[in-house]
C-alpha positions as CSV (number, residue, x, y, z in Angstrom):
1,M,-53.2,206.1,188.4
2,R,-53.3,208.1,186.4
3,F,-54.7,205.6,183.6
4,I,-57.4,205.5,186.7
5,F,-58.8,209.3,186.5
6,N,-57.9,209.6,183.0
7,S,-61.1,210.9,181.0
8,N,-60.5,208.9,177.9
9,T,-60.2,205.5,179.8
10,W,-63.9,206.3,181.2
11,Q,-65.4,207.6,177.5
12,E,-64.0,204.1,175.9
13,I,-65.4,202.5,179.1
14,F,-69.0,203.8,179.0
15,G,-68.7,204.0,175.5
16,S,-68.2,200.2,175.3
17,I,-70.8,199.4,177.9
18,S,-73.3,201.7,175.5
19,K,-73.3,199.4,172.7
20,N,-75.1,196.5,174.8
21,K,-76.7,197.8,177.4
22,T,-79.3,195.1,177.7
23,R,-76.7,192.1,177.7
24,T,-74.3,194.0,180.3
25,I,-77.8,195.2,182.6
26,I,-78.7,191.7,182.1
27,T,-75.5,190.4,183.3
28,M,-75.2,192.7,186.0
29,I,-78.1,191.4,187.8
30,G,-76.4,188.4,188.7
31,V,-73.8,190.2,191.0
32,L,-76.6,192.5,191.9
33,W,-78.6,189.4,193.3
34,G,-76.2,187.6,195.1
35,I,-75.1,190.9,197.1
36,F,-79.1,191.4,197.7
37,V,-79.6,187.8,198.6
38,Y,-76.1,188.1,201.4
39,I,-77.0,191.4,202.3
40,G,-81.2,190.3,203.0
41,L,-80.0,186.7,204.6
42,S,-76.9,188.1,207.1
43,G,-79.4,190.7,208.2
44,A,-82.2,188.5,208.5
45,A,-79.8,186.3,210.7
46,K,-78.8,189.5,213.1
47,G,-82.8,190.7,213.5
48,M,-83.0,187.3,214.9
49,D,-79.9,187.4,217.1
50,N,-80.8,190.8,217.7
51,G,-84.2,189.7,219.2
52,F,-83.5,187.1,221.4
53,E,-80.6,188.7,223.1
54,K,-83.8,191.4,223.3
55,V,-85.4,188.6,225.1
56,F,-83.3,187.6,227.5
57,K,-81.7,190.6,228.2
58,T,-83.4,190.4,231.5
59,V,-82.0,187.1,232.8
60,S,-78.7,185.1,232.2
61,M,-78.2,183.8,229.2
62,N,-76.3,180.6,230.9
63,S,-78.6,179.7,233.1
64,M,-81.2,176.7,234.4
65,F,-83.1,176.1,237.0
66,V,-83.7,172.2,239.0
67,W,-86.1,171.1,241.5
68,G,-87.0,168.0,242.8
69,Q,-89.5,165.5,241.8
70,S,-89.6,161.5,242.5
71,T,-87.7,158.7,241.6
72,S,-88.4,156.7,238.9
73,M,-86.3,153.6,240.0
74,P,-85.3,152.2,243.4
75,Y,-81.5,152.4,245.0
76,E,-79.7,151.4,248.1
77,G,-83.1,149.8,249.7
78,F,-85.8,153.3,248.3
79,K,-88.7,152.1,246.7
80,T,-89.7,153.8,243.6
81,G,-91.3,157.0,243.6
82,K,-89.5,158.4,247.1
83,P,-89.7,162.3,247.2
84,V,-86.5,164.7,246.3
85,Q,-86.6,167.4,248.2
86,L,-83.6,170.3,247.2
87,K,-82.1,171.5,250.9
88,L,-80.2,174.8,251.7
89,K,-77.5,172.6,252.0
90,D,-77.5,171.1,248.4
91,V,-76.9,175.4,247.2
92,T,-73.0,175.4,249.5
93,T,-72.1,172.0,248.0
94,L,-73.0,172.7,244.3
95,K,-71.0,176.3,244.7
96,N,-68.2,174.9,246.5
97,R,-67.8,171.4,243.9
98,I,-68.9,172.8,240.6
99,S,-66.7,175.5,239.6
100,E,-68.7,176.3,236.6
101,I,-71.5,178.1,238.8
102,Q,-71.5,181.9,239.1
103,H,-74.5,182.4,240.6
104,I,-77.0,179.9,242.6
105,A,-80.3,181.6,243.9
106,P,-82.7,179.1,246.3
107,R,-86.3,179.7,246.1
108,I,-89.2,178.9,247.7
109,N,-92.7,180.4,246.7
110,L,-96.7,180.2,247.0
111,G,-98.7,180.4,244.3
112,S,-97.0,179.2,241.8
113,F,-96.3,175.8,240.3
114,G,-100.2,174.0,240.8
115,S,-100.0,176.0,244.6
116,E,-101.8,177.8,246.2
117,P,-101.8,182.1,246.3
118,V,-102.0,183.8,249.3
119,Y,-104.4,186.1,250.4
120,I,-102.9,189.9,251.0
121,V,-105.0,192.6,252.3
122,R,-104.6,196.7,252.1
123,G,-107.0,198.1,253.9
124,Q,-110.1,197.3,252.6
125,K,-108.6,195.9,249.3
126,S,-107.3,192.3,248.9
127,G,-106.6,190.0,246.4
128,T,-104.4,186.9,245.9
129,Y,-101.0,186.8,244.5
130,P,-97.7,184.3,244.2
131,V,-95.4,185.1,247.4
132,N,-92.2,184.3,247.0
133,G,-89.1,183.5,250.2
134,D,-85.5,184.7,248.4
135,Y,-82.1,186.0,248.3
136,P,-80.5,189.2,246.9
137,V,-78.2,186.8,244.4
138,Y,-81.2,186.2,242.7
139,T,-81.1,189.3,241.2
140,K,-78.0,188.9,239.3
141,I,-79.6,185.6,238.0
142,A,-83.0,187.7,236.5
143,T,-82.7,191.4,236.6
144,K,-85.5,193.4,238.5
145,K,-86.4,196.9,237.3
146,I,-87.5,198.4,240.9
147,F,-89.4,201.8,240.3
148,D,-87.3,205.1,241.7
149,G,-87.5,205.0,245.6
150,G,-87.8,201.4,246.1
151,R,-84.8,198.5,246.4
152,F,-84.8,194.8,246.0
153,I,-84.1,192.6,249.3
154,N,-80.3,193.1,250.8
155,E,-78.5,190.9,252.9
156,E,-79.4,192.7,256.1
157,D,-83.3,191.4,255.2
158,I,-81.7,188.2,255.0
159,E,-79.8,188.1,258.5
160,Q,-82.7,189.8,261.0
161,A,-85.3,188.0,259.1
162,R,-87.1,191.3,258.6
163,K,-90.7,192.0,257.2
164,V,-90.3,193.3,254.2
165,C,-91.7,193.1,250.9
166,V,-91.4,194.1,247.1
167,I,-94.3,194.1,245.7
168,G,-95.6,193.9,241.9
169,E,-97.7,196.6,239.2
170,R,-100.5,194.3,239.6
171,N,-100.4,194.6,243.5
172,L,-99.4,198.2,243.4
173,Q,-102.6,199.5,241.3
174,E,-105.1,196.4,242.7
175,L,-103.9,197.5,246.7
176,F,-103.3,200.8,246.3
177,D,-105.0,204.4,245.8
178,K,-103.7,206.3,242.1
179,D,-101.0,208.2,242.5
180,E,-100.4,206.8,246.1
181,N,-97.0,205.9,247.2
182,P,-96.6,202.4,247.9
183,I,-93.3,202.8,249.9
184,G,-93.5,202.2,253.8
185,Q,-96.7,201.5,253.7
186,Y,-98.2,198.0,255.0
187,V,-99.6,195.0,253.8
188,R,-100.3,191.9,255.5
189,I,-99.4,188.8,254.4
190,G,-101.3,186.4,255.8
191,D,-101.3,187.0,259.5
192,V,-98.5,189.0,259.5
193,Y,-97.9,192.7,258.2
194,F,-95.2,193.3,255.8
195,Q,-93.8,197.6,255.0
196,V,-93.4,197.2,251.1
197,V,-90.3,198.4,250.6
198,G,-89.9,198.5,246.4
199,V,-92.3,198.4,243.4
200,H,-90.4,196.1,240.5
201,K,-91.9,196.3,236.4
202,V,-91.6,193.2,234.6
203,A,-89.6,193.7,232.1
204,Q,-90.0,192.6,228.2
205,G,-88.7,189.3,227.1
206,V,-88.1,186.1,229.4
207,S,-89.1,186.6,233.3
208,F,-89.4,184.5,235.8
209,D,-92.2,186.3,237.4
210,S,-95.3,187.8,236.6
211,D,-96.1,191.6,237.7
212,D,-98.4,190.4,240.9
213,S,-95.7,188.1,242.6
214,I,-94.8,189.5,246.1
215,F,-90.8,188.8,247.3
216,I,-90.0,188.6,250.7
217,P,-86.6,187.8,252.6
218,F,-86.2,183.7,252.1
219,T,-85.2,183.7,256.0
220,T,-88.5,185.4,256.9
221,F,-90.4,183.3,254.5
222,Q,-89.0,180.0,256.4
223,K,-90.8,181.6,259.7
224,L,-93.9,182.5,258.7
225,Y,-94.6,179.3,256.7
226,N,-92.3,176.8,258.6
227,S,-90.8,175.5,255.3
228,G,-86.9,175.0,257.8
229,D,-84.5,174.1,255.0
230,N,-86.8,173.2,251.9
231,V,-86.2,174.9,248.9
232,G,-88.5,174.8,246.0
233,Y,-85.6,175.3,243.4
234,L,-82.3,176.6,242.2
235,C,-82.1,179.0,239.7
236,I,-78.5,178.6,238.6
237,A,-75.8,181.0,236.6
238,A,-72.8,179.4,234.6
239,Y,-70.2,181.8,233.6
240,D,-70.8,182.5,230.0
241,D,-67.3,180.4,228.3
242,V,-68.6,177.2,230.0
243,D,-70.6,174.4,228.3
244,V,-73.8,175.0,230.2
245,V,-75.2,171.4,228.6
246,Q,-72.4,169.9,230.7
247,V,-72.9,172.1,234.4
248,E,-75.9,170.8,233.9
249,K,-75.0,167.3,233.7
250,D,-72.5,167.7,236.5
251,I,-75.5,169.4,238.5
252,R,-77.8,166.5,238.3
253,A,-75.2,164.3,239.0
254,L,-74.2,165.7,242.5
255,L,-77.6,165.8,243.4
256,K,-78.3,162.4,243.5
257,N,-75.4,161.4,244.9
258,I,-76.3,163.9,247.7
259,H,-79.9,162.6,248.2
260,R,-79.0,159.0,247.2
261,I,-80.8,158.3,244.1
262,N,-79.8,156.3,241.5
263,P,-77.4,157.7,238.5
264,K,-79.8,156.3,236.1
265,D,-82.7,158.1,237.3
266,E,-83.7,160.7,234.5
267,R,-87.0,161.5,236.4
268,A,-85.7,162.5,240.3
269,I,-84.5,165.9,239.4
270,G,-86.6,168.0,237.1
271,G,-84.6,171.3,235.1
272,F,-85.0,173.5,232.3
273,N,-81.8,174.7,230.6
274,L,-82.6,178.2,229.5
275,G,-78.4,178.3,228.5
276,E,-78.9,175.7,226.1
277,Q,-82.0,176.7,224.8
278,F,-80.7,180.2,223.9
279,T,-77.4,178.4,222.6
280,R,-79.3,176.6,220.3
281,V,-81.0,180.0,218.6
282,A,-77.7,181.6,218.1
283,G,-76.9,178.0,216.5
284,F,-79.5,178.9,213.9
285,A,-78.7,182.3,213.5
286,N,-75.2,181.6,213.1
287,G,-75.8,178.9,210.4
288,L,-78.4,181.5,208.5
289,T,-75.5,183.7,208.6
290,F,-73.4,181.4,206.9
291,L,-75.7,179.9,204.7
292,S,-76.1,183.2,203.4
293,L,-72.4,184.0,202.6
294,I,-72.1,180.5,201.2
295,V,-75.4,181.4,198.9
296,G,-74.0,185.2,198.2
297,I,-70.7,184.1,197.6
298,A,-71.5,181.3,194.6
299,T,-74.3,183.9,193.4
300,I,-72.1,187.1,193.1
301,L,-69.5,184.6,191.4
302,A,-71.5,183.5,188.8
303,G,-72.9,186.9,188.1
304,V,-68.7,188.0,187.9
305,I,-68.2,184.7,185.6
306,G,-70.9,186.2,183.4
307,I,-69.3,189.5,183.5
308,G,-66.2,188.3,182.2
309,N,-68.4,186.5,179.5
310,I,-69.5,189.5,178.2
311,L,-66.0,191.3,178.7
312,L,-65.3,188.3,176.1
313,I,-67.4,188.9,173.7
314,S,-66.8,192.4,173.8
315,V,-63.3,192.1,173.2
316,K,-63.8,190.0,170.3
317,E,-66.3,192.5,168.8
318,R,-63.9,195.3,169.6
319,T,-61.1,193.3,167.7
320,K,-60.4,196.2,164.8
321,E,-60.2,199.1,167.4
322,L,-57.9,197.3,170.2
323,G,-55.6,196.8,167.1
324,V,-56.1,200.1,165.6
325,R,-54.8,201.5,169.4
326,R,-52.1,199.0,169.8
327,A,-51.0,200.3,165.8
328,L,-51.4,203.9,167.2
329,G,-48.9,203.2,170.5
330,A,-51.3,202.0,172.9
331,T,-48.8,199.7,175.5
332,P,-50.2,196.2,176.2
333,A,-50.3,197.5,179.5
334,E,-52.6,200.0,179.1
335,V,-55.2,197.7,176.6
336,R,-54.8,195.4,179.8
337,N,-55.4,197.9,182.8
338,Q,-58.4,199.2,180.3
339,I,-60.4,195.9,180.4
340,I,-59.4,194.9,183.7
341,L,-60.8,198.6,184.9
342,E,-63.8,197.6,182.8
343,S,-64.6,194.7,184.8
344,I,-64.0,196.0,188.7
345,F,-66.2,198.6,187.6
346,L,-69.1,196.7,186.6
347,T,-69.0,194.8,189.2
348,V,-68.5,197.1,191.8
349,L,-71.9,199.4,190.4
350,A,-73.7,195.9,190.5
351,G,-72.7,195.7,194.2
352,I,-73.3,198.8,195.2
353,I,-76.8,198.7,193.5
354,G,-77.3,195.3,195.5
355,I,-76.0,197.1,198.6
356,I,-78.8,199.7,198.4
357,L,-81.6,197.4,197.8
358,G,-80.4,194.9,200.8
359,A,-80.5,198.1,202.7
360,G,-84.2,199.0,201.3
361,L,-85.4,195.8,202.3
362,L,-84.2,195.1,205.7
363,S,-85.8,198.8,206.3
364,L,-88.8,197.3,205.3
365,I,-88.5,194.5,207.0
366,N,-87.4,196.1,210.1
367,S,-90.8,198.4,210.2
368,L,-92.9,195.7,209.5
369,T,-91.8,193.5,212.8
370,K,-91.5,196.2,215.4
371,D,-95.2,195.2,216.4
372,I,-95.0,191.7,216.7
373,D,-94.4,188.9,219.4
374,F,-91.9,187.4,217.0
375,P,-88.3,188.0,219.3
376,Y,-87.1,189.6,215.9
377,T,-85.7,193.5,216.2
378,N,-83.2,195.6,213.9
379,P,-82.0,193.5,211.0
380,T,-78.8,195.1,210.1
381,V,-75.6,194.0,208.3
382,P,-72.2,194.8,210.4
383,I,-70.3,197.4,208.1
384,P,-67.4,195.3,208.0
385,Y,-68.9,192.7,205.9
386,V,-70.6,194.6,203.7
387,L,-67.0,196.3,203.2
388,G,-65.9,192.7,203.3
389,A,-68.0,191.9,200.3
390,L,-67.1,194.9,197.9
391,V,-63.0,194.0,198.7
392,I,-64.7,190.3,197.2
393,M,-66.1,192.2,194.4
394,V,-63.3,193.6,193.5
395,V,-60.9,190.6,193.7
396,L,-63.2,189.0,191.6
397,G,-63.9,191.3,188.8
398,T,-60.0,191.7,189.1
399,L,-59.6,188.4,188.3
400,I,-61.8,187.8,185.9
401,G,-61.1,190.6,183.6
402,L,-58.1,188.7,183.4
403,I,-59.4,186.6,180.7
404,P,-60.5,189.1,178.4
405,A,-57.4,191.6,179.1
406,Q,-55.5,189.0,178.3
407,R,-57.1,188.2,175.6
408,A,-57.3,191.5,173.7
409,V,-53.4,192.2,174.2
410,S,-52.8,189.0,172.8
411,I,-54.2,190.6,169.8
412,R,-51.5,191.2,166.5
413,P,-51.8,194.8,165.5
414,I,-51.6,193.6,161.9
415,D,-54.2,190.5,162.4
416,A,-56.4,193.0,164.2
417,L,-56.3,195.6,161.2
418,R,-57.0,192.5,158.3
419,E,-60.2,191.3,160.3
420,E,-63.3,192.7,158.5
């Protein structure tokens, strides 16, 4: 350890480097470029990962939707084209028989998916907006940000079929006066008056609803529009540690069985698997991270080998100098340690410069992508990854330094002194 902090050791190392500045710098660029590529690609992958996490933070990542369509194949006496209508009892059956389902929320609405919006009146102001019949569990799948003083639909609203509603920001702007508190006020939906109990704000990212969506209790919707036990579609969230693709297959198979649909009919039950899409994006980001690791290590290794070659040449050029040192009493260990230390120094120095440049690149990318719509934010590389890269460089620098070090130790003092 004293050898490392010996000023004479570092004077000899810097003296050796200064004799071949251009060659040393060019060789160090290989290591620098390797760590720079690794930091850049890893940070880019992390930025994409962060971006999609931000987009999906308002919804369950393992969520999906299923709805009934029309059959495309005959089955058990039913002809092709039979409409498939999901029912409330399907919710209980799915929850009881598919253990991977964490939450399931039946929804029914007007004003979405091609249906006519509902006419809403408040005083002298009016407009047409989508109206949704929902259960409180819906907010466990799609988070709803409710402004202070308000709330979302609760279980008592469902049990008593209360005439309450949650309006959106745009409803507030278009139906109420500026600075007017809507909580406790009434709006007319169709021919029935509903009390406003909350105002929701559509968060940035994935949202299943617009800023003018109005929510009322599912049971109230049933009575208001005489929809019976019909369900428009199901919002389903699976547990985080399950295969969301397999869960969707199980749900479709069970619904086909319930509604007497040909098991091979792929068009009778419609669906969209948000969890599958997120998994694909996450897989791409992980693949990019792995690619950056492979490319970075390969480039760093090539650069370290270049440093080893430089040191081999340096040892050959310093044959007489090393012979004099050995003749004056330098031990083989001292000569070996100096060459290895020189190798580690050049490798780590190049690596640190590469890390600084990589961090600068990520900072530039972050500033350029702040205001774009693409899901990309805060491209960074975790500190453990950076420290791991430095450890790898130290190890490689040590290993590659053993070759010229051994060459230096193998020089016999008498032979070195005879060389011209």
